[in-house]
Structures are given as structure tokens and as C-alpha cells.
C-alpha positions as CSV (number, residue, x, y, z in Angstrom):
1,M,-25.7,-43.7,-72.6
2,R,-25.7,-44.9,-68.9
3,A,-27.6,-42.8,-66.6
4,D,-25.6,-42.7,-63.1
5,S,-25.3,-40.2,-60.5
6,S,-22.3,-38.3,-62.0
7,L,-24.8,-37.6,-64.9
8,L,-27.4,-36.1,-62.5
9,I,-24.6,-33.9,-60.8
10,Q,-23.9,-32.6,-64.1
11,A,-27.7,-32.2,-65.4
12,M,-28.6,-30.2,-62.2
13,R,-25.2,-28.1,-62.8
14,E,-26.2,-27.3,-66.1
15,G,-29.8,-26.9,-65.2
16,A,-28.6,-24.5,-62.6
17,D,-26.7,-22.4,-65.2
18,C,-29.6,-22.1,-67.8
19,E,-31.5,-20.9,-64.8
20,H,-29.1,-18.5,-63.5
21,L,-28.9,-20.4,-59.9
22,F,-25.8,-20.7,-57.9
23,L,-25.3,-24.4,-56.8
24,A,-25.5,-23.4,-52.9
25,D,-29.4,-22.5,-53.8
26,V,-29.8,-25.8,-55.6
27,G,-28.2,-27.4,-52.7
28,E,-30.6,-25.7,-50.3
29,Q,-33.4,-26.5,-51.8
30,I,-32.5,-30.2,-51.6
31,G,-31.5,-29.6,-48.0
32,W,-28.1,-29.9,-48.4
33,R,-25.8,-27.9,-45.9
34,G,-23.1,-25.9,-47.7
35,D,-20.4,-28.4,-47.2
36,K,-22.4,-31.5,-48.9
37,T,-23.2,-29.5,-51.9
38,K,-20.0,-28.0,-52.1
39,N,-18.6,-31.9,-51.9
40,V,-21.3,-33.1,-54.6
41,F,-20.9,-30.7,-57.0
42,S,-16.9,-31.0,-57.2
43,G,-17.0,-34.7,-57.2
44,R,-15.6,-35.6,-54.0
45,T,-18.9,-36.9,-52.5
46,R,-21.2,-39.4,-54.4
47,L,-25.4,-39.3,-54.2
48,S,-27.3,-41.8,-52.3
49,G,-30.1,-43.4,-53.2
50,D,-32.1,-40.7,-51.3
51,D,-30.7,-37.8,-52.6
52,V,-31.4,-38.9,-56.0
53,L,-35.1,-39.6,-54.9
54,N,-35.2,-36.0,-53.2
55,I,-33.4,-34.4,-56.5
56,L,-35.7,-36.1,-58.8
57,G,-39.2,-36.1,-56.5
58,N,-38.7,-32.3,-56.5
59,P,-39.9,-30.2,-59.4
60,N,-38.0,-27.0,-58.2
61,I,-34.4,-28.7,-59.1
62,P,-34.0,-27.9,-62.5
63,I,-32.9,-30.4,-65.0
64,P,-32.5,-29.7,-68.8
65,D,-34.8,-30.8,-71.5
66,F,-31.7,-32.4,-73.2
67,R,-31.8,-36.1,-74.5
68,R,-29.2,-37.3,-72.5
69,Y,-31.1,-36.1,-69.5
70,R,-34.2,-37.3,-70.6
71,V,-33.9,-40.7,-68.4
72,F,-34.5,-38.6,-65.6
73,L,-37.2,-36.1,-66.4
74,R,-39.2,-39.4,-67.2
75,I,-38.2,-40.6,-64.0
76,R,-39.3,-37.4,-62.0
77,Q,-42.5,-37.4,-64.0
78,V,-43.4,-41.4,-62.8
79,L,-42.2,-40.0,-58.9
80,L,-44.6,-36.6,-59.5
81,A,-47.6,-38.6,-61.2
82,P,-50.7,-39.3,-58.6
83,A,-51.2,-42.7,-57.9
84,E,-54.1,-44.3,-59.9
85,G,-56.6,-45.6,-57.1
86,Y,-55.1,-43.3,-54.6
87,E,-56.8,-40.1,-55.4
């Protein structure tokens, strides 16, 4: 299975559903305006590299622990782990 931006958007959508959050609230946590949130979740706008880093670097953005999304959870774990030697 490929881990791409459309799979990350699907993971965020399912995570928001599991947490009973509105997609607008998820977009607000990332720092997106309403138009960008709507366009990203409708598929009209693709995620940039900075968007992906902001999503995976924010532990408040829900991503469910399903096998197809575990690659994103592993990346998040690495991003949020303190760097060794820089404590």
C-alpha cells in the first residue's frame, strides 16, 4: 500500500469521525482557513510538503490506529521524539 496525501486526508477524515470532530475544527488546528479546509477535504487542493509536516507534527490531529495508517503514525512518532544529544 502506498502512503500518499490522499491516504493521509482519508486518515484525518476517519480520525475526525472517530473523535466526533468537525473537519473545520481539524483544519483550524492545522492553521488552515475555511476555504483551504473545504478544498483539501473535497479533493480539489492537494497537500503540500509543509502541510504534511504540520499534520504529522501535530499530535492533536487524530489519525486512527488502523494498519493502513500505521506508516503515518510511525512518521509522527519519529517527528515528535526528542532528538538524541539535544536534550
